[in-house]
C-alpha positions in Angstrom: 0.0 0.0 -0.2 1.1 3.5 -1.0 2.7 5.3 2.3 0.5 8.7 2.2 1.8 11.4 4.7 -0.9 13.5 6.7 -1.4 17.1 6.7 -2.1 19.0 10.3 -3.6 22.3 10.2 -2.4 24.0 13.2 -3.1 27.2 14.9 -0.2 28.7 16.6 -2.1 31.2 18.6 -1.8 34.8 18.9 1.8 35.7 19.4 3.1 34.3 22.4 4.9 30.9 21.8 3.6 29.5 25.2 0.0 29.9 24.1 0.3 27.0 21.6 -1.6 23.8 22.8 0.6 21.0 23.8 -1.0 18.7 21.1 0.0 21.1 18.2 3.7 21.4 20.0 3.9 17.6 19.5 2.8 17.3 15.9 5.3 20.8 15.0 8.0 18.8 16.6 7.2 15.4 14.6 6.6 17.2 11.2 8.5 16.4 8.1 7.7 19.7 6.5 6.4 22.6 7.9 4.1 24.9 5.5 3.2 28.4 6.0 1.4 31.5 4.1 3.6 34.5 3.3 2.9 37.1 1.1 4.3 37.7 -2.5 6.2 40.8 -1.2 7.9 39.0 1.4 8.9 35.5 2.7 8.5 36.6 6.5 6.2 34.5 8.6 5.2 35.2 12.0 3.6 32.0 12.5 6.8 30.2 11.9 8.6 32.7 14.3 6.1 31.8 16.9 6.4 28.0 16.4 10.2 28.3 16.0 11.2 26.8 19.5 9.5 23.6 18.8 10.3 23.1 14.9 12.8 20.4 14.3 16.1 21.2 12.8 15.5 18.4 10.4 12.2 19.9 9.1 12.1 21.5 6.0 10.1 25.0 6.1 8.2 25.9 3.1 6.7 29.1 2.6 3.9 29.4 0.0 3.2 32.7 -1.6 -0.6 34.0 -1.2 -1.0 37.3 -3.4 -2.7 40.4 -1.4 -4.7 41.1 -4.3 -8.6 41.7 -5.4 -7.7 39.6 -8.8 -9.7 36.4 -8.3 -8.1 34.6 -10.8 -4.4 35.4 -9.7 -5.3 34.1 -6.2 -7.5 31.2 -7.4 -4.1 29.9 -9.1 -2.0 30.8 -5.9 -4.3 28.6 -4.0 -4.5 25.7 -6.4 -0.2 25.7 -6.8 -0.1 25.9 -3.1 -2.5 23.1 -2.4 -0.7 20.8 -5.2 2.8 21.4 -3.3 1.1 20.1 0.1 -0.3 17.0 -2.1 3.0 16.4 -3.7 4.7 16.2 0.0 2.0 14.1 1.3 2.2 11.8 -1.6 5.8 11.5 -0.9 4.8 10.0 2.6 5.8 13.3 4.5 3.7 14.4 7.3 3.3 18.2 6.9 2.0 21.0 9.1 0.5 24.2 7.7 1.1 26.6 10.3 -1.7 29.5 10.9 -1.7 32.3 13.2 -4.8 32.3 15.5 -7.0 29.2 15.0 -7.0 27.6 11.3 -10.7 27.8 11.1 -11.1 31.4 11.8 -9.8 33.9 9.0 -7.4 31.7 8.1 -5.6 30.7 4.8 -5.9 27.1 5.8 -9.7 27.5 5.2 -8.7 28.1 1.2 -6.3 25.1 1.3 -8.8 22.6 2.9 -11.2 23.6 0.2 -8.6 23.0 -2.6 -7.2 19.8 -1.1 -10.6 18.5 -1.3 -10.5 18.7 -5.0 -7.1 18.2 -5.7 -6.6 15.3 -3.2 -9.8 14.3 -1.7 -8.4 11.0 0.0 -5.8 12.9 2.1 -5.9 12.3 5.9 -6.2 16.1 7.2 -6.5 16.8 10.9 -7.5 20.6 12.2 -5.9 21.4 15.5 -7.6 24.7 17.1 -5.4 27.6 18.5 -6.4 30.3 20.7 -7.6 33.3 18.8 -6.5 36.8 19.1 -9.5 38.0 20.3 -9.7 35.5 23.1 -6.0 36.3 23.9 -6.9 40.5 24.1 -10.0 39.5 26.2 -7.7 37.5 28.6 -4.6 40.2 28.6 -7.3 42.6 29.4 -9.0 40.5 32.2 -12.4 41.2 30.1 -15.2 39.0 29.9 -16.1 38.8 26.1 -19.9 37.3 27.2 -21.7 36.5 30.0 -25.3 35.4 30.4 -27.5 35.5 27.5 -25.3 38.0 25.9 -24.3 37.4 22.3 -20.6 38.1 20.7 -20.3 39.1 16.9 -16.7 38.5 15.5 -16.2 40.4 12.4 -13.4 41.5 10.1 -13.1 45.5 9.9 -10.8 45.3 6.5 -14.0 46.9 4.6 -14.9 49.6 7.4 -17.7 49.7 9.8 -21.0 48.7 7.8 -20.9 45.2 9.6 -21.1 46.9 12.8 -24.2 49.1 11.4 -26.0 46.4 10.2 -26.1 44.5 13.8 -29.0 44.3 15.9 -29.3 42.9 19.6 -26.1 41.9 19.9 -24.3 43.3 22.9 -20.4 42.2 22.1 -18.2 42.8 19.4 -14.8 41.7 18.3 -13.1 43.4 15.1 -10.1 41.9 14.0 -8.4 43.2 10.9 -9.1 46.9 12.4 -6.1 48.5 10.8 -7.1 50.2 7.0 -10.5 51.8 8.1 -10.2 52.6 11.5 -11.9 55.8 10.9 -14.8 54.6 9.3 -15.0 51.6 12.3 -14.4 54.3 15.0 -17.5 56.1 13.4 -19.6 52.8 13.6 -19.1 52.2 17.0 -20.1 55.4 18.0 -23.2 55.3 16.1 -24.3 51.9 17.8 -23.7 52.9 21.1 -20.5 50.6 21.4 -18.0 53.6 21.6 -18.2 53.9 25.0 -16.5 50.5 25.9 -14.2 49.9 23.3 -10.4 49.1 23.4 -8.0 48.3 20.8 -4.9 45.9 21.0 -1.9 45.5 19.0 0.3 43.0 18.8 -1.2 41.1 21.8 1.1 38.9 23.4 4.2 40.1 21.5 6.9 42.4 22.0 5.9 46.2 21.4 2.2 45.0 22.6 -0.2 48.1 22.8 -3.5 48.7 24.6 -5.3 51.8 23.1 -8.4 52.8 25.0 -8.8 56.2 23.1 -9.8 54.9 19.4 -9.6 58.8 18.3 -6.0 58.4 19.0 -5.7 55.1 17.0 -6.9 56.9 14.0 -3.7 59.4 14.0 -1.5 56.0 14.1 0.1 54.1 11.0 -1.9 51.2 10.3 -0.9 48.2 11.8 -2.2 44.9 10.6 -2.2 43.1 14.0 -4.7 45.2 15.6 -8.0 44.3 17.2 -11.0 45.9 18.9 -13.3 44.9 21.4 -16.5 46.7 22.1 -19.5 46.4 24.5 -22.6 48.2 24.9 
């Protein structure tokens, strides 16, 4: 019988290497190949940096390029190419880990890999190992309860501004990830919906140069930082 490797989608958490689960550490240590997403503009991977204390010296690290573009054809081509690279390694009998920041099922590149692998190599053995999300890490860092009682929580992306926030109804708490490019509109939406009085931004949670910003008006005046999220409550 052909020896086919296994693929693990592993969440490495928000930034602190000690916030990686015990199971994730074991899988990372045992992996033959470590895959991670990287921008076509550079090869740096924060996920690899976080997991580096646990990566075996014998493991091969492959950074797969994912273009930051709105060109759907270019993006689709990259997803398929990267999934084929992973499939080839599995067919060679290698056990592979695909590292993701936070959790692999929450705003993660690994979600796209899962879809493409299902088409390219449907027989592949794939296991997803959850990780701590940035908004859970931020709430813990602030000793701030996300939800309690019968309250609800909206987790949304702020990449395209604050319209998602404006359209909510009956939600008491919001976690906004990717709150970097359109912070002015996000801040405006929070004020419009009554969420502006109890909101705080956290940048680089659990990492060097971590910052906690309680005045979002000041956040508007800063240079955009990709690793910024906002927690808000009514």
